[in-house]
C-alpha positions, -999 to 999 in steps of 0.1 A, spaced: 202 -446 -496 194 -438 -460 224 -415 -456 215 -378 -460 237 -354 -478 253 -332 -451 259 -305 -476 223 -301 -486 205 -271 -469 180 -280 -442 144 -277 -452 127 -247 -436 98 -255 -413 64 -245 -426 49 -213 -412 15 -212 -396 -13 -206 -421 -22 -173 -405 13 -160 -412 16 -171 -448 0 -140 -462 20 -117 -439 53 -133 -447 47 -128 -484 43 -91 -481 66 -81 -452 103 -87 -451 106 -79 -414 90 -64 -383 100 -42 -354 129 -52 -332 129 -38 -296 162 -27 -282 150 -21 -247 168 -7 -216 151 -7 -182 141 28 -171 150 39 -136 140 76 -138 118 98 -159 93 72 -172 55 67 -171 36 34 -171 10 35 -199 -12 6 -209 -14 -10 -243 -51 -4 -243 -42 32 -250 -11 29 -272 -28 2 -293 -64 15 -292 -84 4 -322 -106 35 -324 -84 64 -314 -65 84 -339 -27 84 -338 -28 120 -326 -52 112 -298 -31 82 -287 1 104 -287 -17 132 -269 -31 107 -243 4 93 -236 18 128 -233 -9 139 -208 -4 107 -187 33 115 -185 28 150 -172 31 159 -134 0 168 -115 -11 204 -121 5 207 -155 -17 228 -180 -34 206 -205 -59 231 -221 -60 235 -258 -40 267 -260 -12 253 -238 -10 221 -259 -11 240 -291 18 261 -279 38 229 -271 31 210 -304 29 220 -340 -7 208 -344 -33 235 -344 -60 241 -318 -86 224 -339 -68 191 -343 -58 191 -306 -93 199 -296 -106 170 -317 -80 147 -301 -90 157 -266 -127 150 -274 -117 116 -287 -99 108 -254 -129 122 -235 -153 100 -255 -133 68 -247 -129 77 -210 -92 87 -209 -101 123 -200 -128 139 -179 -133 177 -181 -156 196 -159 -162 232 -151 -159 241 -114 -160 273 -93 -130 282 -73 -133 297 -37 -129 332 -53 -159 326 -76 -139 321 -108 -151 294 -132 -123 271 -144 -121 238 -164 -106 209 -144 -92 180 -164 -87 145 -150 -65 120 -168 -77 83 -165 -51 57 -171 -76 28 -169 -111 40 -180 -140 22 -163 -120 12 -132 -126 27 -98 -98 37 -75 -108 11 -49 -103 -17 -74 -71 -3 -89 -51 23 -69 -38 39 -101 -71 40 -119 -93 71 -125 -119 77 -98 -155 83 -108 -164 119 -114 -177 138 -83 -214 148 -85 -219 183 -98 -237 207 -76 -273 213 -87 -291 246 -89 -310 236 -58 -277 230 -39 -263 264 -49 -295 283 -40 -299 265 -7 -268 282 7 -277 318 15 -251 344 6 -238 366 35 -258 398 37 -238 429 30 -240 455 57 -261 486 49 -246 521 50 -251 540 83 -280 564 86 -284 596 107 -293 591 144 -317 611 164 -302 636 189 -324 624 217 -344 592 226 -375 589 205 -409 576 218 -423 543 206 -450 562 187 -423 580 167 -406 547 158 -440 534 145 -445 565 125 -411 561 109 -418 524 101 -452 533 86 -436 559 64 -410 535 51 -437 509 44 -456 533 21 -427 540 -2 -435 509 -23 -467 525 -33 -447 552 -51 -423 527 -67 -425 489 -63 -387 488 -63 -387 504 -28 -401 473 -11 -383 469 22 -378 439 45 -384 442 83 -346 443 89 -342 471 63 -370 490 80 -354 487 115 -321 499 101 -336 530 83 -361 540 110 -336 561 131 -327 581 99 -364 589 94 -367 600 130 -337 623 126 -356 640 97 -388 642 117 -371 659 147 -359 685 122 -396 693 117 -397 679 82 -433 667 74 -438 630 64 -450 642 30 -419 663 24 -397 634 36 -415 609 14 -410 632 -16 -373 636 -8 -368 598 -8 -388 590 -39 -382 620 -63 -360 615 -94 -354 578 -89 -328 562 -113 -341 542 -143 -319 512 -137 -329 484 -113 -325 490 -76 -307 459 -64 -304 472 -28 -332 497 -22 -324 500 15 -288 510 7 -302 536 -18 -326 551 8 -298 551 35 -277 572 12 -305 597 6 -313 599 43 -277 608 49 -269 629 19 -300 652 21 -304 655 58 -314 691 67 -299 710 96 -315 711 131 -335 742 139 -316 766 162 -338 759 192 -335 722 187 -297 722 188 -285 698 215 -277 718 247 -241 719 260 -235 696 290 -243 711 324 -213 723 344 -201 703 374 -217 716 406 -193 713 436 -204 711 472 -203 740 498 -173 743 521 -159 770 545 -129 791 536 -99 785 559 -91 822 557 -124 840 562 -147 812 571 -169 822 542 -189 794 525 -180 788 489 -183 760 463 -151 744 452 -134 710 449 -123 693 480 -87 702 471 -94 739 474 -93 754 510 -97 792 503 -125 812 486 -118 832 455 -114 865 476 -88 851 499 -69 835 470 -68 869 453 -57 890 483 -33 864 498 -14 859 466 5 827 459 4 803 487 38 791 501 48 757 489 
């Protein structure tokens, strides 16, 4: 009675209660045939591959992005060209990854002034780089409007203006500055800074020395102004001072340089005094009558 029948099949052990329902509906599960990777692989956490709230497309796209090398394009158009999903579905998946911290996208300005979108892939959202070297660092602070406006842009050089033909008195410089300062009364767009006035004053003096009255000069600078905004009024006035400069009166034309005046010396031939460089020893008369001197 105590001897068991060796031909009877052994009784199967009872499965845990939690697995009873599963075993009734599933005949089998996945079997992993794993081989250790030594090249061309990426380490991706199960928190992404088994995420409970991400869609399958977002999970697959997140795994693809984490496997890419640094600098690879991951914008919507590039991904749509790589996969069969359209731009809308890929855009929605990227927003899912961004919502759950797996992506961070920000618009930045390059040194050339171009605006680009920089995408950062985070393999462990919520962790700092100091705590986990492979984790995604916190986003850098974006520059505020105050930061951008606090850095003055380099001032572009103004066009050159005509220069006076002779040194002008201080009173003439003051007259030129006063004339430039009154231009804003004719048009508020012609408001000039002190640096602009100093740059334009020699051009005004060049007009005044051509006997142009201040009224005529003011009219030449302010007539027929363009309707569009004058972003650089000083550059506009510099162009008019140069382009419309009248000629000098004949009697105000700069004189030719005075000839060089040599000292007196006595001719070695006739002992007559004459002016000549130190290298000349005969007066013009002796040089003419004597002919070429022997070498």
